[in-house]
MISETOR-823591 format. One record per residue: y, z, x of N, C-alpha, C, O, CB in turn; residue in three letters. Coordinates in Angstrom, 1 decimal, padded with zeros to 4 digits, m for minus. Atoms other than C-alpha are relative to their C-alpha. Glycine has a CB too. Layout:
<sites>
+---------+--------+--------+----------+--------+---------+---------+--------+--------+---------+--------+--------+----------+--------+---------+-----+
| n_north |   n_up | n_east | ca_north |  ca_up | ca_east | c_north |   c_up | c_east | o_north |   o_up | o_east | cb_north |  cb_up | cb_east |   r |
+---------+--------+--------+----------+--------+---------+---------+--------+--------+---------+--------+--------+----------+--------+---------+-----+
|       Y |      Z |      X |        Y |      Z |       X |       Y |      Z |      X |       Y |      Z |      X |        Y |      Z |       X | ala |
...
+---------+--------+--------+----------+--------+---------+---------+--------+--------+---------+--------+--------+----------+--------+---------+-----+
</sites>
This chain:
<sites>
+---------+--------+--------+----------+--------+---------+---------+--------+--------+---------+--------+--------+----------+--------+---------+-----+
| n_north |   n_up | n_east | ca_north |  ca_up | ca_east | c_north |   c_up | c_east | o_north |   o_up | o_east | cb_north |  cb_up | cb_east |   r |
+---------+--------+--------+----------+--------+---------+---------+--------+--------+---------+--------+--------+----------+--------+---------+-----+
|   000.0 |  001.1 |  001.0 |    012.3 |  012.0 |   012.0 |  m000.8 | m001.1 |  000.5 |  m001.4 | m001.9 | m000.3 |    001.5 | m000.4 |  m000.2 | met |
|   000.8 |  001.2 | m000.5 |    010.6 |  009.5 |   014.3 |  m001.5 |  000.1 | m000.3 |  m002.1 | m000.9 | m000.5 |    000.2 | m000.1 |   001.5 | glu |
|   001.4 | m000.1 |  000.4 |    007.2 |  010.9 |   013.5 |  m000.3 | m000.4 | m001.4 |  m001.4 | m000.7 | m001.8 |   m000.5 |  001.4 |   000.3 | glu |
|   000.2 |  000.3 |  001.4 |    007.7 |  010.2 |   009.8 |   000.3 | m001.5 | m000.2 |   000.0 | m002.0 | m001.3 |    001.0 |  000.8 |  m000.9 | tyr |
|  m000.3 |  001.4 |  000.2 |    008.9 |  006.6 |   010.3 |  m001.2 | m000.9 | m000.3 |  m001.1 | m001.7 | m001.2 |    000.7 | m000.5 |   001.3 | leu |
|   001.1 |  000.8 |  000.4 |    005.4 |  005.0 |   010.3 |  m000.4 |  000.3 | m001.5 |  m000.8 | m000.7 | m002.2 |   m001.2 |  000.3 |   000.9 | pro |
|   000.3 | m000.3 |  001.4 |    004.7 |  006.8 |   007.0 |   000.9 | m000.6 | m001.0 |   000.5 | m001.1 | m002.0 |   m000.1 |  001.6 |  m000.2 | leu |
|  m001.0 |  000.6 |  000.9 |    007.9 |  005.7 |   005.4 |  m000.2 | m001.5 | m000.1 |  m000.1 | m002.1 | m001.1 |    001.5 |  000.3 |   000.6 | ile |
|   000.3 |  001.5 |  000.0 |    007.2 |  002.1 |   006.5 |  m001.2 | m000.3 | m000.9 |  m001.2 | m001.3 | m001.6 |   m000.2 | m000.5 |   001.4 | ile |
|   001.2 |  000.2 |  000.8 |    003.7 |  002.4 |   005.0 |   000.2 |  000.1 | m001.5 |  m000.3 | m000.7 | m002.3 |   m001.1 |  001.0 |   000.4 | gln |
|  m000.3 | m000.2 |  001.4 |    005.0 |  003.7 |   001.7 |   000.8 | m001.1 | m000.6 |   000.6 | m001.6 | m001.7 |    000.7 |  001.4 |  m000.2 | leu |
|  m000.9 |  001.2 |  000.4 |    007.7 |  001.0 |   001.4 |  m000.8 | m001.2 | m000.1 |  m000.8 | m002.0 | m001.1 |    001.2 | m000.1 |   000.9 | ile |
|   000.8 |  001.3 |  000.0 |    005.3 | m001.8 |   002.3 |  m001.1 |  000.1 | m001.0 |  m001.6 | m000.9 | m001.6 |   m000.6 | m000.2 |   001.4 | ser |
|   000.9 | m000.2 |  001.1 |    002.8 | m000.3 |  m000.1 |   000.5 | m000.3 | m001.4 |  m000.1 | m001.0 | m002.2 |   m000.6 |  001.5 |   000.0 | gly |
|  m000.7 |  000.4 |  001.2 |    005.3 | m000.6 |  m002.9 |   000.1 | m001.5 | m000.1 |  m000.1 | m002.1 | m001.2 |    001.3 |  000.7 |  m000.1 | ala |
|  m000.2 |  001.5 |  000.0 |    006.0 | m004.2 |  m001.9 |  m001.4 | m000.7 | m000.2 |  m001.5 | m001.6 | m001.0 |    000.6 | m000.5 |   001.3 | val |
|   001.4 |  000.6 |  000.1 |    002.2 | m004.9 |  m001.6 |  m000.5 |  000.2 | m001.5 |  m001.1 | m000.7 | m002.0 |   m000.9 |  000.7 |   000.9 | gly |
|   000.4 | m000.2 |  001.4 |    001.6 | m003.4 |  m005.1 |   000.6 | m001.0 | m000.9 |   000.0 | m001.5 | m001.8 |    000.3 |  001.4 |  m000.4 | gly |
|  m000.8 |  000.9 |  000.9 |    004.3 | m005.5 |  m006.7 |  m000.5 | m001.5 |  000.3 |  m000.5 | m002.3 | m000.7 |    001.5 |  000.1 |   000.2 | asn |
|   000.5 |  001.3 | m000.3 |    003.1 | m008.6 |  m004.9 |  m001.4 | m000.3 | m000.6 |  m001.6 | m001.4 | m001.2 |   m000.1 | m000.2 |   001.6 | leu |
|   001.3 |  000.1 |  000.6 |   m000.5 | m008.0 |  m006.0 |   000.2 | m000.2 | m001.6 |  m000.6 | m000.9 | m002.2 |   m000.9 |  001.2 |   000.3 | ala |
|  m000.3 |  000.2 |  001.5 |    000.9 | m007.6 |  m009.6 |   000.4 | m001.3 | m000.4 |   000.0 | m001.8 | m001.5 |    001.0 |  001.0 |  m000.4 | gly |
|  m000.4 |  001.4 |  000.3 |    002.5 | m011.0 |  m009.4 |  m001.1 | m001.0 |  000.2 |  m001.2 | m001.9 | m000.6 |    001.2 | m000.3 |   000.9 | lys |
|   001.1 |  000.9 | m000.3 |   m000.5 | m012.6 |  m007.9 |  m001.2 |  000.2 | m001.0 |  m002.0 | m000.8 | m001.3 |   m000.5 |  000.2 |   001.4 | leu |
|   001.1 | m000.4 |  000.9 |   m002.9 | m010.9 |  m010.4 |   000.6 |  000.4 | m001.3 |   000.5 |  001.6 | m001.6 |   m001.0 |  001.0 |   000.6 | leu |
|  m000.7 | m000.4 |  001.3 |   m001.1 | m011.0 |  m013.8 |  m000.8 |  000.8 | m001.0 |  m000.3 |  001.6 | m001.8 |    000.6 | m001.2 |  m000.6 | pro |
|   000.8 | m000.7 |  000.9 |   m004.1 | m009.7 |  m015.7 |  m000.1 |  001.5 |  000.4 |  m000.5 |  002.3 | m000.4 |   m001.4 | m000.6 |  m000.1 | lys |
|   000.1 | m001.4 | m000.5 |   m004.0 | m006.5 |  m013.6 |   001.3 |  000.6 |  000.2 |   001.4 |  001.8 |  000.6 |   m000.8 |  000.0 |   001.3 | leu |
|  m001.4 | m000.5 | m000.2 |   m000.2 | m006.1 |  m013.6 |   000.2 |  001.3 | m000.8 |  m000.2 |  001.4 | m001.9 |    001.0 | m001.1 |  m000.4 | asp |
|  m000.4 | m001.3 |  000.7 |    001.0 | m002.6 |  m014.4 |   001.5 |  000.1 | m000.3 |   001.9 |  001.2 | m000.7 |   m000.5 |  001.2 |   000.9 | leu |
|  m001.5 | m000.1 |  000.1 |    004.7 | m003.4 |  m014.6 |   000.6 |  000.4 |  001.4 |  m000.2 |  000.9 |  002.2 |    000.4 |  000.9 |  m001.1 | gly |
|  m000.7 | m000.3 | m001.3 |    007.2 | m002.9 |  m011.8 |  m000.2 |  001.4 |  000.4 |  m000.5 |  001.7 |  001.6 |    001.4 | m000.4 |  m000.1 | thr |
|   000.1 | m001.5 | m000.4 |    007.1 |  000.9 |  m011.9 |  m001.4 |  000.3 |  000.3 |  m001.7 |  001.0 |  001.3 |    000.6 |  000.9 |  m001.1 | ile |
|   001.5 | m000.3 | m000.2 |    003.3 |  001.1 |  m012.2 |  m000.5 | m000.6 |  001.3 |  m001.2 |  000.0 |  002.0 |   m000.8 | m000.5 |  m001.2 | gly |
|   000.4 |  000.6 | m001.3 |    002.8 | m001.4 |  m009.4 |   000.6 |  000.7 |  001.2 |  m000.1 |  000.9 |  002.2 |    000.5 | m001.5 |   000.0 | asn |
|  m000.6 | m000.6 | m001.1 |    005.3 |  000.4 |  m007.2 |  m000.7 |  001.4 |  000.3 |  m000.9 |  001.7 |  001.4 |    001.5 |  000.2 |  m000.3 | ser |
|   000.6 | m001.3 | m000.2 |    003.8 |  003.9 |  m007.8 |  m001.4 | m000.1 |  000.6 |  m001.8 |  000.6 |  001.5 |   m000.1 |  000.8 |  m001.3 | val |
|   001.4 |  000.2 | m000.5 |    000.2 |  002.7 |  m007.3 |   000.1 | m000.6 |  001.4 |  m000.8 | m000.2 |  002.3 |   m000.8 | m000.8 |  m000.9 | ser |
|  m000.2 |  000.6 | m001.3 |    001.4 |  000.7 |  m004.3 |   000.4 |  001.0 |  001.1 |  m000.1 |  001.0 |  002.2 |    001.0 | m001.1 |   000.0 | gly |
|  m000.4 | m001.1 | m000.9 |    003.1 |  003.7 |  m002.7 |  m001.2 |  000.9 |  000.3 |  m001.4 |  001.2 |  001.5 |    001.1 |  000.9 |  m000.6 | ile |
|   001.2 | m000.8 | m000.3 |   m000.1 |  005.8 |  m003.1 |  m000.9 | m000.8 |  000.9 |  m001.5 | m000.2 |  001.8 |   m000.6 |  000.4 |  m001.3 | leu |
|   000.9 |  000.9 | m000.8 |   m002.2 |  002.9 |  m001.7 |   000.6 | m000.2 |  001.4 |  m000.2 | m000.3 |  002.3 |   m000.2 | m001.3 |  m000.7 | gly |
|  m000.6 |  000.2 | m001.3 |    000.3 |  002.4 |   001.1 |  m000.3 |  001.2 |  000.9 |  m000.7 |  001.1 |  002.1 |    001.4 | m000.2 |  m000.1 | gly |
|   000.3 | m001.2 | m000.8 |   m000.1 |  006.0 |   002.3 |  m001.4 |  000.1 |  000.3 |  m001.8 |  000.5 |  001.4 |    000.5 |  001.2 |  m000.8 | gly |
|   001.4 | m000.1 | m000.2 |   m003.8 |  006.0 |   001.8 |  m000.5 | m001.1 |  001.0 |  m001.3 | m000.8 |  001.9 |   m000.8 | m000.2 |  m001.3 | leu |
|   000.4 |  001.1 | m000.9 |   m004.2 |  002.6 |   003.6 |   000.4 |  000.3 |  001.4 |  m000.4 |  000.0 |  002.3 |    000.6 | m001.3 |  m000.5 | gly |
|  m000.4 | m000.3 | m001.3 |   m002.2 |  003.7 |   006.5 |  m000.8 |  001.1 |  000.6 |  m001.1 |  001.1 |  001.8 |    001.5 |  000.3 |   000.0 | gly |
|   000.8 | m001.1 | m000.5 |   m004.1 |  006.9 |   006.8 |  m001.4 | m000.4 |  000.4 |  m001.9 |  000.0 |  001.4 |   m000.1 |  001.1 |  m001.1 | thr |
|   001.4 |  000.5 | m000.3 |   m007.5 |  005.2 |   006.6 |   000.0 | m000.9 |  001.3 |  m000.9 | m000.7 |  002.1 |   m000.5 | m000.8 |  m001.1 | leu |
|  m000.1 |  000.8 | m001.2 |   m006.4 |  002.7 |   009.3 |   000.1 |  000.9 |  001.2 |  m000.4 |  000.6 |  002.3 |    001.1 | m001.1 |  m000.1 | leu |
|  m000.2 | m001.0 | m001.1 |   m005.3 |  005.6 |   011.5 |  m001.3 |  000.7 |  000.3 |  m001.6 |  000.9 |  001.5 |    001.1 |  001.0 |  m000.4 | gly |
|   001.3 | m000.7 | m000.2 |   m008.7 |  007.3 |   011.0 |  m000.9 | m000.9 |  000.7 |  m001.8 | m000.5 |  001.5 |   m000.6 |  000.5 |  m001.3 | met |
|   000.9 |  001.0 | m000.6 |   m010.4 |  004.1 |   012.1 |   000.5 | m000.4 |  001.4 |  m000.2 | m001.2 |  002.1 |   m000.2 | m001.2 |  m000.9 | leu |
|  m000.6 |  000.4 | m001.3 |   m008.2 |  003.8 |   015.1 |   000.7 | m001.3 |  000.0 |   001.0 | m001.9 |  001.1 |   m001.1 |  000.0 |   001.1 | gly |
|  m000.6 |  001.3 |  000.1 |   m006.6 |  000.6 |   013.8 |   001.5 |  000.1 | m000.3 |   002.2 | m000.9 | m000.3 |   m000.7 | m000.8 |  m001.0 | leu |
|  m001.4 | m000.2 |  000.4 |   m003.3 |  002.1 |   012.7 |   000.9 |  000.3 |  001.2 |   000.6 |  000.0 |  002.3 |    000.1 |  001.1 |  m001.1 | gly |
|  m001.0 | m000.4 | m001.1 |   m000.3 |  003.4 |   014.6 |  m000.4 |  001.3 |  000.6 |  m001.1 |  002.1 |  000.0 |    001.4 |  000.1 |  m000.6 | thr |
|   000.2 | m001.2 | m000.8 |   m000.5 |  006.1 |   017.2 |   001.3 |  000.8 |  000.0 |   001.5 |  001.7 |  000.8 |   m000.5 | m000.2 |   001.4 | asp |
|  m001.3 | m000.7 |  000.0 |    003.0 |  007.3 |   016.2 |   001.0 | m000.8 |  000.7 |   002.2 | m000.4 |  000.6 |   m000.2 |  001.4 |   000.5 | gly |
|  m000.9 |  000.7 | m000.8 |    004.6 |  004.8 |   018.5 |   000.8 | m001.0 | m000.9 |   000.2 | m001.5 | m001.9 |   m000.6 | m000.8 |   001.1 | gly |
|  m000.8 |  000.9 |  000.8 |    007.4 |  002.6 |   017.1 |   000.2 | m001.3 |  000.8 |   001.3 | m001.9 |  000.7 |    001.3 |  000.6 |  m000.4 | met |
|  m000.1 |  001.3 | m000.6 |    006.7 | m000.5 |   019.2 |  m000.3 | m001.0 | m001.1 |  m000.6 | m000.7 | m002.2 |   m000.9 | m000.1 |   001.2 | asp |
|   000.2 |  001.1 |  001.0 |    006.2 | m003.9 |   017.5 |  m001.4 |  000.1 | m000.6 |  m001.5 | m000.1 | m001.8 |    000.2 | m001.3 |   000.7 | leu |
|   001.3 | m000.1 |  000.5 |    002.5 | m003.4 |   017.2 |  m000.2 |  001.2 | m001.0 |  m000.9 |  001.1 | m002.0 |   m001.1 |  000.2 |   001.1 | ala |
|   000.0 | m001.1 |  000.9 |    003.0 |  000.0 |   015.6 |   000.6 | m000.3 | m001.4 |   000.1 |  000.1 | m002.4 |    000.6 |  001.2 |   000.6 | gly |
|  m000.7 |  000.4 |  001.2 |    005.5 | m001.3 |   013.1 |  m000.9 | m001.0 | m000.9 |  m001.0 | m000.8 | m002.1 |    001.3 | m000.6 |   000.3 | ile |
|   000.8 |  001.0 |  000.7 |    003.3 | m004.3 |   012.2 |  m001.3 |  000.6 | m000.6 |  m001.7 |  000.3 | m001.7 |   m000.4 | m001.2 |   000.9 | leu |
|   001.1 | m000.7 |  000.5 |    000.3 | m002.0 |   011.8 |   000.3 |  000.8 | m001.2 |  m000.5 |  000.8 | m002.2 |   m000.6 |  000.9 |   001.1 | gly |
|  m000.4 | m000.7 |  001.2 |    002.2 |  000.2 |   009.4 |   000.2 | m000.9 | m001.2 |  m000.1 | m000.5 | m002.3 |    001.3 |  000.8 |   000.4 | ser |
|  m000.3 |  000.9 |  001.1 |    003.4 | m002.7 |   007.4 |  m001.3 | m000.6 | m000.6 |  m001.5 | m000.7 | m001.8 |    000.9 | m001.2 |   000.5 | val |
|   001.3 |  000.6 |  000.5 |   m000.1 | m004.3 |   007.2 |  m000.8 |  001.0 | m000.7 |  m001.3 |  000.7 | m001.8 |   m000.8 | m000.6 |   001.2 | ala |
|   000.8 | m001.0 |  000.6 |   m001.9 | m001.1 |   006.4 |   000.6 |  000.4 | m001.4 |  m000.1 |  000.6 | m002.3 |   m000.1 |  001.2 |   000.9 | gly |
|  m000.6 | m000.4 |  001.2 |    000.6 | m000.1 |   003.8 |   000.0 | m001.1 | m001.1 |  m000.3 | m000.8 | m002.3 |    001.5 |  000.4 |   000.2 | gly |
|   000.0 |  001.1 |  001.0 |    000.9 | m003.5 |   002.1 |  m001.4 | m000.3 | m000.5 |  m001.6 | m000.5 | m001.7 |    000.5 | m001.3 |   000.7 | gly |
|   001.4 |  000.2 |  000.4 |   m002.9 | m004.1 |   002.0 |  m000.5 |  001.2 | m000.9 |  m001.1 |  000.9 | m002.0 |   m000.9 | m000.2 |   001.1 | val |
|   000.5 | m001.1 |  000.8 |   m003.6 | m000.6 |   000.8 |   000.7 |  000.1 | m001.3 |   000.0 |  000.4 | m002.3 |    000.3 |  001.3 |   000.8 | gly |
|  m000.7 |  000.0 |  001.3 |   m000.9 | m000.8 |  m001.9 |  m000.5 | m001.1 | m000.9 |  m000.7 | m000.8 | m002.1 |    001.5 | m000.3 |   000.3 | gly |
|   000.5 |  001.0 |  000.9 |   m002.2 | m004.1 |  m003.2 |  m001.4 |  000.3 | m000.5 |  m001.7 |  000.0 | m001.6 |   m000.1 | m001.3 |   000.8 | gly |
|   001.3 | m000.3 |  000.4 |   m005.8 | m002.9 |  m003.2 |   000.0 |  001.1 | m001.1 |  m000.7 |  001.0 | m002.1 |   m000.9 |  000.5 |   001.2 | val |
|  m000.1 | m001.1 |  001.0 |   m005.0 |  000.4 |  m005.1 |   000.5 | m000.5 | m001.3 |   000.1 | m000.1 | m002.3 |    000.8 |  001.2 |   000.6 | ile |
|  m000.6 |  000.6 |  001.3 |   m002.8 | m001.5 |  m007.6 |  m001.0 | m000.8 | m000.7 |  m001.1 | m000.7 | m001.9 |    001.2 | m000.8 |   000.4 | met |
|   001.0 |  000.8 |  000.7 |   m005.6 | m003.9 |  m008.3 |  m001.1 |  000.8 | m000.6 |  m001.6 |  000.5 | m001.7 |   m000.6 | m001.0 |   001.0 | ala |
|   001.1 | m000.9 |  000.5 |   m008.2 | m001.1 |  m008.7 |   000.5 |  000.7 | m001.2 |  m000.2 |  000.7 | m002.2 |   m000.4 |  001.0 |   001.1 | ile |
|  m000.6 | m000.7 |  001.1 |   m005.9 |  000.8 |  m011.0 |   000.2 | m001.0 | m001.2 |  m000.1 | m000.6 | m002.3 |    001.3 |  000.7 |   000.3 | val |
|  m000.2 |  001.0 |  001.1 |   m005.1 | m002.4 |  m013.0 |  m001.3 | m000.4 | m000.6 |  m001.4 | m000.6 | m001.8 |    000.7 | m001.2 |   000.6 | gly |
|   001.3 |  000.3 |  000.5 |   m008.8 | m003.2 |  m013.3 |  m000.6 |  001.1 | m000.9 |  m001.1 |  000.8 | m001.9 |   m001.0 | m000.3 |   001.1 | ala |
|   000.5 | m001.2 |  000.8 |   m009.7 |  000.3 |  m014.5 |   000.8 |  000.0 | m001.4 |   000.2 |  000.3 | m002.4 |    000.2 |  001.3 |   000.8 | val |
|  m000.8 |  000.0 |  001.2 |   m006.8 |  000.2 |  m017.0 |  m000.4 | m001.1 | m001.0 |  m000.5 | m000.9 | m002.2 |    001.5 | m000.1 |   000.3 | lys |
|   000.4 |  001.1 |  000.8 |   m007.8 | m003.2 |  m018.2 |  m001.4 |  000.2 | m000.7 |  m001.6 | m000.1 | m001.9 |   m000.1 | m001.3 |   000.8 | ser |
|   001.4 | m000.3 |  000.6 |   m011.5 | m002.1 |  m018.7 |   000.1 |  001.1 | m001.0 |  m000.7 |  001.0 | m002.0 |   m000.9 |  000.4 |   001.2 | ala |
|   000.0 | m001.1 |  001.0 |   m010.5 |  001.0 |  m020.6 |   000.7 | m000.4 | m001.2 |   000.5 |  000.2 | m002.3 |    000.8 |  001.2 |   000.6 | met |
|  m000.7 |  000.4 |  001.2 |   m008.3 | m000.9 |  m023.0 |  m000.8 | m000.9 | m000.9 |  m000.4 | m001.3 | m002.0 |    001.3 | m000.7 |   000.4 | ser |
|   000.9 |  000.9 |  000.8 |   m011.2 | m003.1 |  m024.2 |  m000.8 |  000.8 | m000.9 |  m001.6 |  000.2 | m001.6 |   m000.8 | m000.8 |   001.0 | lys |
+---------+--------+--------+----------+--------+---------+---------+--------+--------+---------+--------+--------+----------+--------+---------+-----+
</sites>
């Protein structure tokens, strides 16, 4: 279970990041469920990309590892939500 904890943290923080980005960027808002789903996807992707760059967690659950998971997930979630919102907005015009 401990090896999955960073991923779980990234997915949850991605959902939070997606919803936060939706509130900060109301023109790109996808609604709570849309923001959460795109945020979860972005959280997993963001954490994976940071891990590939050597900036994410190494599987350790020390404070730096937890903060890395939260930051990677939150930023990734917000970015993916904004991209999906921009594409949806552009397609509806």
